[in-house]
N, C-alpha and C positions, 0 to 999 in steps of 0.2 A: 240550322244544320249542325253548326259547331256544338250547340247544346245537346243535340241528340247523340253526337259522337262521344261527348264526355259521359253522358248517361250510359251508353253502351259499354265503354271501357270500365266504368265503375261497376256495372252489373257483372261483367266477365271476371274482373279481379276478385269481387266478393264471392262469386261462385267457386273460384279456385281455392280461396281461403277456406270456404265451407267444406270443400272436398278434402283438403289437407287435414283440417281439424277432425272431420268425420273418420278419415282413414286412421289418424293417430289414436282416436278413442277406440276404434275397432281392434287395432293391434294391442292396445293396452288391456282391453277386456279379455281377448283371447289368451294373452300371456298370463293374466291372473288365473284364468280357468285351468290352463295347463299346469301352472305352478301348484294349484290346489290339488289337482289330480295326482301330481308327482309326490307331493309331500304329505298328503293326508294319509292317515293309517288305513291300510287295506283290510283291517280286521273288523270293520264296522258291521259287516253282514254275518259274522260268526257269533253263535250263541255263547253266552258265558256259562261256565259250569256252575251248577247250583251247589250250595253248601250241603255236605253230607250226602251227596248223590254219587253213588259208586259208578265209575266208568270202568268197564271190564277190559282185561288184557286180551284184546282180540283185534283182528284186522278190520272188522266192521265198526269197532269202537262204539258200540251201543251200550246204553245203561243196562247193567245186569247185576243185581244184588246177589245172585245165587253162586256165581263163579268168582274166582280171584279177580280183584280189580283194585282201583285206588280211588279214594274219596278225599276231596278238599274239605277239611273240618273247621278251619279258622283262617282268617287273613286280616292283617293290619298293616297300614302304611303310614309313615311319618314324612311329610314334605320337609320338616325341619332337619331331620337327619338323613333324608333321602334313602330310607331303608324300608323294604317290604318284607314282612315275615308271614309265611304261610305254614300251616300244619296239615299233614296228610296221614291217612290211615289205610293200610292195606286190608281190604275186606275179603270175606269169603275164605279166610285162611285160619289156621289154628291159632287162637289167641293165647295159648299157654306159653308163658315166657320161656319155658325150657324146651319147647317142641315146635318152634317156628319153622315152617317148611320153606317159606320165601325169605331168604337171608338178605341183608343189605348188599352183600357181594353179588347177588343175583340180579340186582336192579341197576339200570343205567339211566341216569337223569340227564336231560338236555333242555335248556331254557332259551327261549327266543324272546326278544323285546320288540315292540312295535312303537314307532314314533320317536325313537331316540337311538343314540349310539349304544354299543354294548356296555353292560354293567358287570359287576362281579357277583358271584353267588357261591353259596356253600350249602350242601345237603348234610343235615345232622341226624343220624339215627339216634333216637332217644330211648323209648321203651319198645317192647315187642310190637312190630308192625306199625310203629308210629315214627314219623319223620318231621323235622322242621327244615323248611327251605328259607334261607336268608339271602335276600338280594340287596346289594348295596350300590350306592352311586346312581340311584334311579331318580331322574328328574320328575317333578310333579306333573309334567305334561306328557308323560309316557302314555301311549295309547292302550296297550294291553300287554299281557304276558302269556306266552304259550309254554306249557310244561308237558314234555313228553317223557313218559316212564316206560322203559323197555324191560320186560321180564325175561331174563335169559335162562330162567329155570325151565327145564324140559321134563315132561312126564312120559312114561312108557305105558301104553295101553296093554290090554290082555292079549291083543294080537301081535304085540311086539312093536307096534308102530310108535314112533317118537313124535310127540306133539310139542311144538314150540310154545313158549310162554306167551308170546304176543306183546303188544304195546298198548298204552292208553295215552290219550291226549286230553289235557284240561286247559281251559282258557279263563283268565281273570282280566276283566276290563277295568280301566281306571274310572272312578267316579268320586264325587266330593265326599260321600259318606264313608269312603274308605280311609280318609285321612284322620289319623290319630296323633296329635302333636305330643301326647304324653307317652308314646311308645318308648319303653326303656331300651337303650342300646346296649345289649349284653353281648358278650363274646360267644362263640360257638360252644365252648366248654360250659359256660354259664347257662346257656339255653338247655343243653343236655341235662345238666345237674338239676336245674329248676323243673324241667319236665318230669324227670324221674321222681323228684320229691313230691310233685303233685300226684303222680300215679301211685306212689306209695301211700299217700294220704287217702286216695280213693279206695285202695285195697284194704287199708286199715278200717275204713268206714264200713266196707262190706263185711269184714270180719266181725265188727261190732254188731252189725245187723244180724248176722248169722248166730252170734251168741245170744242175742235177744230172742231169736226164733227157738233156740234150744231151751232157754229159760221158760218161755211160754209153753212149749210142748211138754217139758218136765212137770210144770205146774198142772197142766191139763191131765197128764197121766196120774198124778197124785190125787187130784180131785175125782177122777174116774174110779180109782181104787176105792176111795171112800164110798162112792155111790154103789159100787159092786158089793162091798161089805154090808152096807145097810140093806140092800135088796135081798142078799142071801139070808140075812137074819129074819126077814119077813116071810121067807118061803114057807116055813113050818106053820104059819098062821093063815095061809091062803088056801082058797079052794083050787081045784084042778085048773079051771079056766084062768084064774088069777095067776097061778103058777106059770102057765104058758106065756102070759103077757110079761111077767117078771123075767123069765128066762130069756125071752126075745129081747127085752130091754138090756139085759146084761150082755147078750151077744152083740148088740149094737154098740154098747160102751166099749167092749173089748176090740171091736173093729176100729173104733175111733182111736183107741190106744195104739193099734198097729199103724195107723196113719201117722200118728204123732211120733212113733219110733222111727218111721221112714223119714219124716221131716228132720229128726235129730241126726240120723245117719247121713243124709244128704248135706245138711249144714256142716257137720264135722268134716266131711270130705272136702267141701268147698273151702273151709277154713284152712285145711292142710295144703290145698292147692295154692291158695293166695299167700300163705306163709312162705311156700317155696318160691313163688314169684317175687315176693318182697326180698328174700335172701338173694335171689338172682340179681335183682335190680340194684340192691345195695353193693353187691360185689362189682357190678359194672360201673356204678357211680364212683366207687373207690378207684377203679382202674382209669376212668376218665380223668379224675382229679389228679392222680399222680403221673399221668401221661403214658401209662403202659397200654391203654386202649387208644389207638390212633384214630382220630376223627378224619373223615375224608377231606382232602385238600380243596381249597377254593378253586373255582373255574370262571371262565368268561362267558357271558351270554352271547348268543348269536343274534344277528339282526334279521327279523322276519322279512322274507321276500316272497311275494305271492307268485 
């Protein structure tokens, strides 16, 4: 009987220990799940904005390349310097540097971070409709960045109705391929000047291509003139049917010359336009360099809350 009592007490105490251990494990697992829900980024179910995909300024925020919008064209991050650099282009707008309808003052930028405390950022208008966004003090474990661009520019329709510019939202998620340890840490002024230099080089390359178009077209016109002269000399030795073919050929050659002259005229106009843009950018570059053109002041990112 005594042995049975000892066995009963042992079984009861062991069961109590098992219940205590089981309850402790249950509490530990629940606490871990709650913690992961609280601290995990809530942006995981949001699609990342594709590169060079225009997001329109609208309440629906749908992709639309026909109307004004904003596109993310480049992005680089360095975990070493904790800096993220993104480039944007305002699409569906007039790309003429002297006739931009959506000015930097018309755009209001707000940035939210996911998975970390707020960081500092600066929006740098570089060339026409191009912007560089610099985000500093961004830990390599940040979950995502949400960029909202509000267009305060308003348009007046034929009926006198005023249409608001709208806003666009873009999302960049953190992933290993984003990290570039060799990302140079330039100042906002240096980014602006560097971007303008690159754009000037692009415009100069286009001017060079236009000049080549003009040279080729001029050479073609000269060759066509020689062909016309030779065919006109042969007219007096040809029969009536041959003369008709020769005259038709001369007409075709002159039509080709008209096309070449149009190409020359369009290329010359494009050269003049790009030369104007280069002069505008050089003027802006000088103003940025000497401080007479004030770049926007840095701001603080907000923390994303679902």
